[in-house]
Backbone bond lengths (Angstrom), bond angles and torsions (degrees), N, CA, C in turn:
res aa  C-N    CA-C-N  psi(-1)  N-CA   C-N-CA  omega(-1)  CA-C   N-CA-C  phi
1 X - - - 1.470 - - 1.522 108.90 -
2 X 1.327 117.18 101.89 1.459 122.44 -175.95 1.530 111.50 -124.70
3 X 1.318 116.45 44.58 1.455 120.07 -177.22 1.524 110.89 -90.95
4 X 1.340 114.69 140.09 1.463 122.87 179.96 1.532 108.66 -128.46
5 X 1.326 117.30 133.76 1.461 120.78 171.54 1.525 108.59 -91.75
6 X 1.329 116.37 125.37 1.467 121.16 172.12 1.524 106.37 -103.41
7 X 1.338 116.11 99.65 1.466 119.59 -167.49 1.529 116.23 -88.92
8 X 1.346 121.21 -25.70 1.471 118.03 179.65 1.525 110.87 -60.40
9 X 1.316 116.67 132.56 1.465 120.09 -173.77 1.521 112.96 -65.84
10 X 1.347 117.10 -22.27 1.467 119.43 -175.47 1.528 113.20 -107.18
11 X 1.313 117.95 6.17 1.461 119.26 -177.19 1.531 110.24 -63.02
12 X 1.323 115.66 136.64 1.454 121.20 178.50 1.511 114.99 84.70
13 X 1.329 118.52 -0.73 1.462 120.35 -178.70 1.530 112.26 -70.76
14 X 1.325 115.98 -32.44 1.463 120.11 -178.88 1.521 110.87 -81.46
15 X 1.328 115.05 -40.94 1.466 120.89 -178.11 1.517 108.26 -157.31
16 X 1.313 115.83 153.61 1.467 120.47 176.89 1.521 112.05 -81.08
17 X 1.323 117.56 3.98 1.466 121.52 -174.30 1.532 113.96 -52.60
18 X 1.356 120.01 -42.61 1.471 118.55 178.92 1.525 112.10 -61.06
19 X 1.339 116.65 -40.70 1.457 120.47 179.99 1.532 111.31 -72.27
20 X 1.334 115.90 -37.31 1.467 120.09 177.83 1.522 110.40 -59.78
21 X 1.341 115.66 -39.75 1.462 120.51 -179.62 1.526 110.98 -65.77
22 X 1.325 116.56 -40.45 1.468 119.66 176.75 1.526 110.80 -64.45
23 X 1.329 116.53 -44.61 1.468 120.32 178.67 1.522 111.37 -60.56
24 X 1.314 115.21 -42.41 1.470 121.13 -177.94 1.526 111.62 -59.17
25 X 1.331 115.60 -32.46 1.469 119.87 -178.35 1.522 112.86 -99.53
26 X 1.332 116.40 12.55 1.461 120.38 171.31 1.513 115.78 82.19
27 X 1.337 117.92 22.30 1.463 121.16 179.93 1.527 110.67 -100.47
28 X 1.321 115.09 139.43 1.462 121.83 172.29 1.534 107.09 -93.59
29 X 1.319 116.95 131.37 1.456 118.58 -177.33 1.528 111.40 -115.35
30 X 1.329 113.69 148.96 1.467 122.56 178.70 1.520 106.75 -116.86
31 X 1.321 117.58 121.16 1.460 122.00 -178.17 1.528 111.62 -86.52
32 X 1.312 114.34 154.03 1.461 121.27 170.45 1.533 108.35 -68.40
33 X 1.345 118.88 115.90 1.469 120.26 -175.89 1.524 113.73 -89.06
34 X 1.336 117.99 -1.47 1.463 120.32 -168.86 1.535 114.03 -97.29
35 X 1.326 118.24 -15.87 1.452 120.86 179.99 1.512 113.82 69.07
36 X 1.335 117.85 26.41 1.466 123.36 179.99 1.531 108.40 -159.40
37 X 1.329 114.83 177.15 1.466 119.47 177.14 1.525 110.21 -64.17
38 X 1.325 115.68 134.34 1.459 120.97 -178.91 1.524 111.60 -77.73
39 X 1.327 115.45 150.51 1.466 121.37 171.16 1.530 108.90 -85.57
40 X 1.320 115.84 170.97 1.470 119.93 177.85 1.531 110.95 -57.15
41 X 1.328 116.52 -48.91 1.464 119.45 -176.61 1.526 112.03 -66.58
42 X 1.302 117.20 -33.26 1.467 120.16 177.47 1.521 110.63 -68.05
43 X 1.332 117.61 -39.46 1.468 120.44 176.28 1.527 109.60 -60.90
44 X 1.321 116.11 -45.22 1.472 120.67 -179.01 1.524 110.72 -61.68
45 X 1.322 116.39 -44.17 1.463 120.51 -178.84 1.527 111.65 -64.18
46 X 1.331 116.86 -44.24 1.460 120.66 -176.60 1.525 112.49 -75.05
47 X 1.345 116.83 -34.70 1.466 120.66 -171.52 1.524 113.14 -103.35
48 X 1.326 117.61 14.60 1.470 120.05 -172.85 1.521 113.66 -58.60
49 X 1.333 117.36 -27.56 1.468 120.38 179.53 1.528 112.41 -110.59
50 X 1.321 116.80 12.99 1.466 120.30 -171.97 1.527 112.46 -91.72
51 X 1.334 114.50 147.69 1.464 120.26 174.70 1.525 111.40 -98.31
52 X 1.332 116.20 -11.54 1.448 119.44 -179.66 1.517 111.61 -150.69
53 X 1.335 115.01 154.63 1.464 121.54 174.72 1.524 108.62 -128.02
54 X 1.321 116.36 123.41 1.460 120.97 165.86 1.521 104.42 -85.91
55 X 1.332 116.35 106.41 1.458 121.38 -160.88 1.523 113.58 -100.34
56 X 1.329 113.93 149.19 1.459 122.13 169.58 1.512 108.90 -102.96
57 X 1.339 116.15 -123.04 1.464 120.37 -178.22 1.527 111.64 -115.36
58 X 1.317 117.32 17.84 1.454 120.72 176.92 1.539 110.07 -65.90
59 X 1.344 118.22 153.70 1.460 120.06 -178.58 1.525 112.07 -73.37
60 X 1.319 115.92 115.82 1.467 121.39 177.25 1.527 106.46 -107.99
61 X 1.303 113.85 81.84 1.459 124.66 -170.84 1.530 110.51 -98.38
62 X 1.342 117.13 172.09 1.464 119.30 174.18 1.532 112.46 -55.05
63 X 1.328 116.80 -39.20 1.468 120.44 178.35 1.522 110.78 -59.36
64 X 1.330 117.06 -43.66 1.462 120.73 179.25 1.522 110.39 -65.45
65 X 1.327 116.52 -48.93 1.469 120.00 -176.49 1.523 112.08 -63.75
66 X 1.323 116.80 -36.18 1.470 119.74 178.95 1.521 112.03 -65.60
67 X 1.318 115.94 -22.74 1.465 119.80 -179.02 1.526 113.28 -100.41
68 X 1.325 116.70 9.83 1.465 121.93 176.19 1.528 108.43 -124.58
69 X 1.328 117.33 77.84 1.469 121.26 -171.75 1.516 114.91 -64.67
70 X 1.338 118.06 -21.28 1.465 120.37 -177.14 1.527 113.32 -95.42
71 X 1.325 116.52 -2.84 1.465 120.38 -172.42 1.531 111.71 -68.64
72 X 1.342 115.37 126.25 1.461 121.16 -179.15 1.526 112.82 -117.02
73 X 1.344 117.73 -23.36 1.468 119.82 -176.07 1.523 111.12 -149.49
74 X 1.323 114.63 137.77 1.465 123.02 169.94 1.520 106.50 -115.27
75 X 1.315 117.40 117.67 1.467 121.49 -178.48 1.522 108.67 -115.07
76 X 1.308 115.59 105.14 1.468 122.24 -173.51 1.527 110.81 -78.47
77 X 1.344 115.67 131.34 1.463 121.58 171.03 1.532 106.57 -85.18
78 X 1.320 116.67 99.63 1.453 120.23 -176.59 1.511 111.51 127.97
79 X 1.324 114.91 -167.90 1.460 121.24 -173.33 1.521 112.13 -104.76
80 X 1.338 117.23 -47.64 1.461 121.13 -173.08 1.518 112.06 -65.48
81 X 1.340 115.56 135.92 1.457 120.86 178.86 1.524 111.38 -119.23
82 X 1.345 116.68 19.49 1.458 119.87 -176.55 1.525 112.66 -69.41
83 X 1.334 118.44 -15.13 1.468 120.72 178.38 1.536 112.03 -87.75
84 X 1.323 116.60 -3.91 1.463 121.60 -178.29 1.529 109.08 -112.19
85 X 1.331 116.65 129.20 1.465 119.81 173.96 1.530 107.78 -79.21
86 X 1.336 114.87 94.78 1.466 120.62 -171.74 1.531 112.20 -66.33
87 X 1.323 116.43 -39.71 1.473 119.67 -179.13 1.518 110.74 -64.30
88 X 1.324 116.27 -41.53 1.456 119.16 -178.77 1.527 110.69 -70.72
89 X 1.316 116.29 -37.12 1.465 119.45 176.57 1.521 110.49 -60.74
90 X 1.326 116.38 -43.03 1.470 120.67 178.45 1.523 110.56 -61.63
91 X 1.340 115.88 -42.53 1.467 121.41 178.99 1.530 110.99 -61.23
92 X 1.339 115.98 -35.99 1.467 120.77 -178.45 1.531 112.32 -85.00
93 X 1.337 116.79 -4.29 1.463 119.92 -178.49 1.521 112.94 76.82
94 X 1.327 117.06 22.34 1.475 121.69 178.76 1.526 108.45 -93.55
95 X 1.312 116.63 122.30 1.465 121.38 -179.92 1.530 109.13 -79.02
96 X 1.334 116.82 134.23 1.462 122.16 179.43 1.533 108.69 -117.65
97 X 1.324 116.74 127.09 1.463 121.64 177.43 1.526 109.42 -125.94
98 X 1.328 115.94 167.13 1.460 120.80 178.26 1.525 108.84 -149.32
99 X 1.333 116.90 179.05 1.471 121.18 -174.83 1.528 109.26 -122.40
100 X 1.317 117.61 83.43 1.465 120.20 -172.12 1.519 115.14 -68.22
101 X 1.316 118.04 -26.12 1.464 119.59 -173.14 1.524 114.10 -91.54
102 X 1.324 117.01 -25.92 1.459 120.65 -173.67 1.516 115.21 -55.41
103 X 1.353 119.01 -49.09 1.467 118.94 -173.58 1.519 115.08 -86.50
104 X 1.323 118.60 -3.57 1.463 120.71 -169.60 1.528 112.46 -57.96
105 X 1.314 116.76 -55.00 1.462 120.80 -177.51 1.527 111.01 -64.87
106 X 1.330 116.95 -41.20 1.465 120.31 -177.55 1.531 111.08 -63.20
107 X 1.325 116.88 -45.30 1.465 120.27 -178.65 1.528 110.40 -68.74
108 X 1.325 116.74 -40.73 1.464 119.88 179.95 1.529 111.11 -63.52
109 X 1.330 116.80 -43.24 1.464 119.26 179.60 1.524 111.22 -68.53
110 X 1.338 117.89 -35.67 1.462 119.58 175.99 1.530 110.07 -63.69
111 X 1.325 116.94 -38.39 1.468 120.47 177.62 1.521 110.54 -57.84
112 X 1.312 116.33 -46.25 1.465 120.53 178.47 1.528 110.76 -64.34
113 X 1.324 116.43 -44.94 1.458 120.50 -179.90 1.524 112.64 -62.95
114 X 1.328 116.19 -42.43 1.466 120.55 179.07 1.526 110.62 -65.10
115 X 1.325 116.14 -38.66 1.461 120.19 179.80 1.527 110.50 -62.96
116 X 1.324 116.63 -47.98 1.459 120.28 179.16 1.531 111.41 -64.65
117 X 1.320 116.74 -39.69 1.467 120.14 178.57 1.517 111.11 -63.06
118 X 1.327 115.74 -40.91 1.460 120.53 -179.71 1.521 111.26 -66.59
119 X 1.329 116.05 -47.89 1.459 119.64 -176.50 1.525 112.05 -67.08
120 X 1.316 118.19 -41.16 1.473 121.14 -176.52 1.526 112.83 -94.56
121 X 1.335 116.80 3.24 1.472 122.77 175.88 1.536 111.54 55.08
122 X 1.318 114.62 42.73 1.467 120.37 -177.97 1.533 112.07 -64.79
123 X 1.341 120.16 -44.47 1.470 118.33 179.08 1.523 113.19 -61.69
124 X 1.334 116.64 -36.22 1.466 119.71 179.82 1.530 110.87 -67.28
125 X 1.331 116.08 -40.36 1.466 119.87 178.06 1.533 110.58 -65.77
126 X 1.324 116.04 -40.35 1.466 120.97 177.96 1.532 110.31 -62.74
127 X 1.335 116.23 -42.85 1.463 120.60 178.54 1.528 110.95 -59.93
128 X 1.337 115.95 -44.29 1.469 119.53 179.26 1.527 111.01 -60.81
129 X 1.324 116.04 -45.04 1.468 119.37 -178.67 1.525 111.06 -64.11
130 X 1.330 116.97 -39.29 1.460 120.17 178.04 1.530 111.46 -63.67
131 X 1.338 115.23 -27.36 1.468 120.95 177.48 1.533 112.10 -93.73
132 X 1.362 115.23 15.65 1.472 122.11 177.60 1.525 111.90 60.37
133 X 1.318 115.23 35.34 1.463 120.96 179.10 1.520 108.85 -114.69
134 X 1.328 116.43 124.13 1.459 121.81 178.55 1.536 107.44 -93.63
135 X 1.336 115.14 84.57 1.461 120.16 -177.80 1.505 109.89 -121.82
136 X 1.309 118.03 121.10 1.464 121.14 -174.70 1.527 110.46 -87.94
137 X 1.318 115.33 115.28 1.457 121.93 179.81 1.532 110.00 -79.55
138 X 1.319 116.12 136.39 1.465 120.54 176.05 1.516 108.05 -102.32
139 X 1.316 115.72 117.46 1.448 120.81 -178.56 1.515 113.06 -113.11
140 X 1.311 115.32 -152.29 1.461 122.70 -178.59 1.517 110.25 -129.94
141 X 1.321 116.61 151.14 1.457 121.16 172.83 1.528 110.63 -77.22
142 X 1.318 114.66 148.11 1.459 120.48 168.93 1.529 109.90 -77.99
143 X 1.320 115.74 -31.43 1.460 121.62 -177.54 1.533 110.96 -54.29
144 X 1.320 115.21 130.91 1.452 120.65 175.82 1.514 114.71 85.64
145 X 1.328 118.16 -10.41 1.461 120.17 179.98 1.524 110.29 -74.35
146 X 1.316 115.67 137.41 1.465 120.40 176.90 1.523 108.58 -86.95
147 X 1.314 116.06 122.21 1.457 122.40 -176.28 1.527 109.53 -94.92
148 X 1.329 116.60 128.38 1.461 121.94 173.12 1.510 109.60 -107.55
149 X 1.331 116.92 121.89 1.466 121.58 -178.22 1.527 108.40 -109.02
150 X 1.314 116.31 113.51 1.459 122.07 178.76 1.524 108.73 -95.65
151 X 1.329 115.86 107.35 1.460 121.25 -175.42 1.512 110.39 103.16
152 X 1.343 115.57 114.10 1.470 119.73 -175.35 1.528 111.32 -120.07
153 X 1.333 113.98 48.05 1.455 119.40 169.90 1.519 109.42 -80.48
154 X 1.318 117.10 -157.51 1.471 120.69 -177.74 1.531 111.51 -54.34
155 X 1.340 115.82 -48.62 1.466 119.37 -175.57 1.519 110.40 -70.89
156 X 1.331 117.64 -47.35 1.458 120.77 -179.28 1.519 112.66 -59.12
157 X 1.326 116.43 -38.44 1.466 119.25 178.79 1.528 110.88 -66.36
158 X 1.342 117.29 -42.98 1.463 119.30 179.99 1.527 110.41 -67.70
159 X 1.320 117.97 -39.03 1.473 120.66 175.22 1.527 110.04 -57.77
160 X 1.317 116.65 -44.97 1.471 121.38 178.95 1.523 110.65 -59.16
161 X 1.326 116.19 -44.17 1.463 120.29 -178.26 1.532 111.23 -66.47
162 X 1.333 117.05 -36.84 1.468 120.05 178.60 1.533 110.70 -65.02
163 X 1.312 116.91 -44.68 1.466 119.55 179.40 1.528 111.47 -69.33
164 X 1.298 117.81 -36.84 1.465 120.24 176.23 1.522 109.82 -63.91
165 X 1.336 116.45 -36.61 1.459 120.38 178.34 1.517 112.88 -63.33
166 X 1.326 115.88 -23.96 1.466 120.64 177.39 1.525 112.27 -91.37
167 X 1.321 115.48 0.43 1.454 119.76 176.19 1.508 115.50 92.54
168 X 1.338 117.76 7.42 1.462 119.90 179.78 1.529 111.21 -81.27
169 X 1.326 117.69 141.05 1.459 119.39 169.33 1.529 109.30 -68.66
170 X 1.321 117.02 135.54 1.466 121.90 -176.25 1.522 109.37 -126.40
171 X 1.334 115.53 132.83 1.460 122.01 171.36 1.521 107.90 -122.25
172 X 1.312 116.14 152.76 1.456 118.36 -177.20 1.507 112.40 -143.90
173 X 1.326 114.88 156.04 1.464 121.07 172.83 1.513 109.20 -134.03
174 X 1.324 114.35 134.11 1.459 122.60 172.53 1.521 105.79 -161.75
175 X 1.327 118.15 129.62 1.476 118.93 -178.94 1.517 113.32 -61.18
176 X 1.320 117.08 -19.11 1.466 121.19 -179.98 1.526 111.15 -117.80
177 X 1.314 116.67 32.65 1.463 121.48 -175.64 1.525 111.61 -60.82
178 X 1.323 115.04 143.79 1.467 122.74 176.60 1.531 107.52 -88.16
179 X 1.313 116.68 103.10 1.468 120.99 -175.19 1.527 111.89 -66.36
180 X 1.330 117.19 -31.27 1.465 119.96 178.56 1.518 110.49 -67.39
181 X 1.334 115.82 -43.62 1.467 119.70 177.00 1.526 109.88 -61.93
182 X 1.335 117.33 -44.30 1.467 121.42 -177.88 1.520 111.18 -60.43
183 X 1.315 116.92 -43.36 1.460 121.03 179.84 1.519 110.86 -65.12
184 X 1.315 115.94 -43.46 1.470 121.32 -178.99 1.522 111.88 -63.42
185 X 1.354 116.52 -31.50 1.471 120.65 -175.61 1.522 113.36 -106.34
186 X 1.331 116.39 13.05 1.472 121.40 177.01 1.527 112.79 55.65
187 X 1.315 115.14 43.64 1.463 121.57 175.29 1.526 107.73 -106.90
188 X 1.319 116.75 124.35 1.461 121.09 -179.63 1.526 109.78 -81.82
189 X 1.326 116.38 122.01 1.459 120.35 175.77 1.527 109.07 -86.75
190 X 1.325 116.35 125.22 1.462 121.93 -178.49 1.522 108.49 -132.27
191 X 1.348 116.62 170.01 1.462 118.12 177.00 1.528 110.03 -79.93
192 X 1.315 115.45 171.19 1.466 121.70 -172.28 1.532 111.67 -58.68
193 X 1.332 116.84 -49.86 1.467 119.69 -177.40 1.527 112.12 -63.07
194 X 1.335 116.00 -39.56 1.460 119.97 179.41 1.531 110.70 -63.70
195 X 1.314 115.62 -39.15 1.467 120.30 178.08 1.527 110.33 -60.53
196 X 1.337 115.52 -49.61 1.454 120.88 -177.20 1.532 111.33 -61.58
197 X 1.321 116.28 -43.32 1.466 121.55 -173.93 1.523 113.45 -74.07
198 X 1.339 116.96 -31.05 1.460 119.54 -165.49 1.518 115.41 -100.55
199 X 1.325 117.95 -18.20 1.469 118.43 -173.71 1.522 111.70 -84.14
200 X 1.323 115.15 154.28 1.464 121.97 171.69 1.523 111.16 -89.76
201 X 1.322 115.45 -30.60 1.469 122.25 178.23 1.516 107.44 -132.14
202 X 1.330 116.80 120.80 1.465 121.88 177.48 1.517 108.52 -104.07
203 X 1.326 117.15 122.03 1.461 121.39 178.15 1.526 108.74 -119.11
204 X 1.328 115.94 134.01 1.468 121.72 -167.04 1.524 110.58 -112.15
205 X 1.336 114.60 129.49 1.477 121.03 -178.25 1.524 109.01 -144.54
206 X 1.332 115.63 69.14 1.464 121.19 -175.66 1.525 109.76 -124.36
207 X 1.345 117.12 162.38 1.468 120.20 177.26 1.524 111.26 -69.25
208 X 1.343 117.00 169.98 1.470 120.41 177.63 1.526 111.21 -58.56
209 X 1.327 114.70 152.79 1.460 121.17 -179.92 1.521 109.26 -136.40
210 X 1.329 116.60 148.41 1.465 120.43 179.04 1.526 112.35 -71.51
211 X 1.315 117.21 -20.87 1.464 121.57 179.21 1.521 108.62 -141.33
212 X 1.324 118.12 159.89 1.470 120.60 -177.55 1.526 112.58 -60.19
213 X 1.315 115.90 139.29 1.460 121.96 173.22 1.526 109.67 -88.48
214 X 1.334 115.24 -33.06 1.459 121.61 176.66 1.527 108.21 -111.84
215 X 1.327 115.46 104.95 1.459 121.32 179.57 1.513 110.80 -119.70
216 X 1.315 115.94 -159.98 1.461 121.40 -176.28 1.525 111.37 -59.02
217 X 1.344 117.01 -43.09 1.472 121.43 -178.92 1.522 110.99 -61.95
218 X 1.326 116.36 -46.96 1.469 120.49 -177.89 1.524 111.11 -67.89
219 X 1.319 116.98 -40.67 1.469 120.21 178.83 1.532 111.06 -63.35
220 X 1.327 116.02 -34.19 1.467 119.66 177.88 1.521 111.79 -68.15
221 X 1.335 117.30 -25.50 1.461 121.46 178.59 1.526 112.57 -77.56
222 X 1.320 116.97 -22.38 1.460 120.19 -175.75 1.523 110.72 -69.06
223 X 1.329 115.55 151.05 1.459 121.01 177.21 1.525 110.61 -56.61
224 X 1.330 117.11 139.46 1.457 119.26 172.67 1.525 108.08 -64.73
225 X 1.317 115.81 130.30 1.451 120.08 -178.88 1.520 114.41 89.76
226 X 1.331 116.79 7.90 1.470 119.38 177.90 1.530 110.35 -83.96
227 X 1.334 115.16 172.55 1.463 121.94 -176.14 1.528 110.10 -122.60
228 X 1.326 115.66 149.88 1.461 122.17 -178.35 1.521 109.49 -124.24
229 X 1.337 115.96 131.81 1.473 121.95 177.69 1.527 107.48 -122.10
230 X 1.335 117.75 122.31 1.472 119.89 177.06 1.516 109.93 -125.53
231 X 1.339 114.26 108.37 1.467 120.57 177.06 1.531 107.71 -127.02
232 X 1.339 116.03 35.90 1.465 119.88 -178.45 1.523 110.97 -105.31
233 X 1.337 116.52 -81.33 1.455 121.94 179.77 1.525 109.27 -147.06
234 X 1.327 116.64 147.96 1.447 120.67 171.59 1.517 109.49 -64.31
235 X 1.333 116.54 145.91 1.458 120.58 -179.26 1.509 113.90 93.87
236 X 1.322 117.31 -16.11 1.473 120.84 177.37 1.531 109.68 -67.75
237 X 1.335 115.87 -37.25 1.460 122.40 177.58 1.523 108.59 -109.54
238 X 1.322 116.55 132.97 1.472 121.74 175.84 1.537 107.57 -67.98
239 X 1.339 116.74 108.84 1.464 120.55 -173.74 1.527 112.24 -64.12
240 X 1.330 117.41 -37.18 1.457 120.26 178.98 1.513 112.15 -64.94
241 X 1.336 115.87 -44.09 1.467 120.01 178.85 1.522 110.82 -66.71
242 X 1.319 116.89 -38.37 1.466 120.57 177.90 1.526 110.33 -64.93
243 X 1.323 117.42 -41.68 1.458 121.15 178.12 1.530 110.62 -58.03
244 X 1.338 116.56 -45.84 1.463 120.81 178.51 1.527 111.11 -59.89
245 X 1.337 116.64 -43.92 1.464 120.83 -178.79 1.523 111.36 -65.57
246 X 1.318 117.12 -35.09 1.462 120.88 179.37 1.526 111.62 -73.78
247 X 1.316 116.78 -40.05 1.464 120.92 179.37 1.526 110.62 -65.81
248 X 1.343 116.47 -38.02 1.466 120.63 -179.17 1.523 112.43 -81.81
249 X 1.342 116.25 -7.27 1.464 123.26 -178.20 1.521 113.75 65.81
250 X 1.333 117.79 14.86 1.464 118.28 170.14 1.530 108.77 -67.54
251 X 1.316 116.18 -31.40 1.462 123.14 169.09 1.520 106.31 -103.33
252 X 1.332 116.67 121.90 1.474 119.34 -174.17 1.518 112.30 -69.43
253 X 1.312 116.58 -31.52 1.455 119.09 -178.71 1.507 111.12 -174.68
254 X 1.326 115.90 165.95 1.464 121.20 178.55 1.524 109.18 -145.42
255 X 1.320 115.42 145.27 1.465 122.51 172.44 1.523 106.61 -119.25
256 X 1.320 116.73 120.72 1.461 121.78 -170.04 1.531 109.82 -129.30
257 X 1.331 115.50 128.51 1.462 121.14 177.72 1.523 112.07 -112.27
258 X 1.345 117.18 -10.27 1.473 121.35 -173.03 1.527 109.28 -134.55
259 X 1.335 116.47 146.80 1.458 121.11 -170.65 1.528 110.43 -140.41
260 X 1.344 114.48 159.14 1.470 119.66 177.93 1.523 110.79 -57.58
261 X 1.328 114.91 -48.19 1.458 121.26 179.09 1.516 108.57 -119.51
262 X 1.309 116.44 126.94 1.459 121.01 179.35 1.521 109.95 -125.41
263 X 1.325 120.01 136.06 1.464 127.70 1.94 1.529 111.78 -63.88
264 X 1.344 115.98 150.00 1.462 122.15 -177.81 1.528 110.66 -106.24
265 X 1.337 115.70 136.77 1.477 119.79 174.97 1.522 109.85 -146.02
266 X 1.335 116.65 33.28 1.453 122.30 -174.44 1.515 114.22 -84.28
267 X 1.339 115.67 -165.68 1.476 120.93 -171.52 1.520 115.03 -67.35
268 X 1.322 119.24 -18.80 1.468 119.43 175.75 1.527 111.15 -60.81
269 X 1.322 116.08 -27.21 1.469 120.63 -179.49 1.535 112.17 -64.16
270 X 1.320 116.36 -19.97 1.460 120.21 -176.03 1.522 113.26 -93.14
271 X 1.327 117.62 -2.57 1.461 120.78 -177.56 1.524 110.89 -90.96
272 X 1.322 115.78 149.77 1.464 121.23 -179.42 1.520 112.52 -93.93
273 X 1.350 117.94 -11.96 1.462 120.33 -176.75 1.525 111.89 -104.68
274 X 1.329 115.92 31.66 1.464 120.70 176.87 1.525 110.10 -131.35
275 X 1.324 114.67 154.64 1.465 122.49 168.31 1.522 105.78 -120.88
276 X 1.318 117.30 123.42 1.460 122.39 -175.53 1.524 110.13 -120.96
277 X 1.325 115.90 136.05 1.459 121.45 174.73 1.528 108.80 -133.04
278 X 1.336 118.62 152.89 1.466 122.70 -170.64 1.531 114.24 -88.48
279 X 1.333 116.92 62.96 1.467 123.47 176.87 1.544 110.41 52.87
280 X 1.343 114.66 59.02 1.459 118.97 -177.92 1.527 112.28 -115.12
281 X 1.337 116.19 25.72 1.463 119.94 -177.23 1.515 114.67 -51.25
282 X 1.318 116.75 -41.69 1.467 120.08 -177.44 1.525 112.45 -94.45
283 X 1.331 117.91 3.06 1.458 120.80 -171.67 1.525 112.71 -85.69
284 X 1.304 114.74 58.49 1.462 121.97 165.33 1.522 105.75 -110.28
285 X 1.303 116.99 137.47 1.463 120.37 -171.43 1.520 112.39 -52.49
286 X 1.322 115.68 -48.19 1.467 119.14 -174.85 1.529 111.54 -65.81
287 X 1.340 115.49 -44.41 1.465 119.55 -178.56 1.512 112.15 -70.27
288 X 1.324 116.23 -39.31 1.460 120.03 -179.10 1.529 110.86 -65.78
289 X 1.320 116.57 -43.29 1.466 119.72 178.95 1.522 110.37 -63.97
290 X 1.321 117.37 -41.08 1.467 120.40 178.42 1.524 110.84 -59.51
291 X 1.335 117.28 -43.36 1.461 120.42 179.20 1.521 111.67 -62.06
292 X 1.334 116.53 -42.70 1.462 120.09 -178.67 1.530 111.15 -64.80
293 X 1.323 115.81 -45.60 1.474 119.75 -179.62 1.530 109.91 -67.19
294 X 1.329 117.17 -42.18 1.467 120.41 178.70 1.528 111.09 -61.79
295 X 1.338 116.63 -40.01 1.467 119.93 -179.67 1.525 111.07 -64.96
296 X 1.331 116.52 -42.09 1.464 119.86 177.62 1.523 110.68 -65.16
297 X 1.325 117.28 -42.95 1.459 120.24 179.80 1.534 110.73 -64.03
298 X 1.347 117.26 -40.59 1.465 120.40 176.25 1.521 111.02 -58.45
299 X 1.336 116.03 -43.10 1.469 121.41 179.74 1.525 110.23 -61.79
300 X 1.316 116.76 -47.79 1.463 121.49 -179.40 1.522 110.11 -61.15
301 X 1.313 117.53 -43.59 1.463 121.01 -179.47 1.530 111.80 -61.53
302 X 1.324 116.28 -40.73 1.470 120.64 179.20 1.518 110.51 -66.64
303 X 1.340 116.58 -47.03 1.458 120.41 -174.74 1.531 112.34 -68.02
304 X 1.308 116.85 -21.98 1.462 119.88 175.05 1.530 111.89 -65.52
305 X 1.316 115.31 -25.28 1.469 119.98 -170.63 1.517 114.40 -114.84
306 X 1.350 116.85 13.94 1.472 118.45 177.80 1.527 110.39 -117.76
């Protein structure tokens, strides 16, 4: 019994390499037929005979695991593991792996791209041109802006290095910050409040949280006319408080890739001082393919030893 569920709806779209690797090692794979995130019952139905799951963001809960008696490994395509009950998996003897390096460059480059798009109002200018309107948008320079990076893991560190490479002063906060790396890359480590108060552009790269890290209080501390970039997780920023700050122009603009509820179609869509993307941080061909292949290889490596 060598069946594997490949649950991400887009796996294999760039290249057949993930499937080729499974075939090469003698595994039969079952694809997600729905083209969207699977429900608990759909995972159970598809993976009932599987020993492994190459996982997306579907809920891998105790209920799911209890109904998959042959499951030995969950190999996540990506970094976040909030959809997997890790404690219960450990209790059941199910090995959980992920791909920490695959999305780093893609998310960091999207952060830079979103920042430039927001400051120079590129999407608004593009919209005008598509509507046959010659309207010149007045934006802001990136030059001279102080960048605040909240979260200095793999992605936050690369974001810091990209902005430093452009000559921007960068400050960062992370409770586990690497002071040697910060010194080497001329990144000033400051406390949380100092970061919020002092930056012109705040970019967020932190793990999921049960409650917002940036809420009404924190937004009130930010400089009037500053910008917010969130390409981490939905729920990190209080969307209602952010909406108020954007409408009042105390926050000059925001670029958001992640939302409390996805797909998102809420009131942020109606604002002109935002850039919104549909959770595509890792959706660069090279990075996405690397994550898929790495996830399959992680699965194969685990199953060799169980």
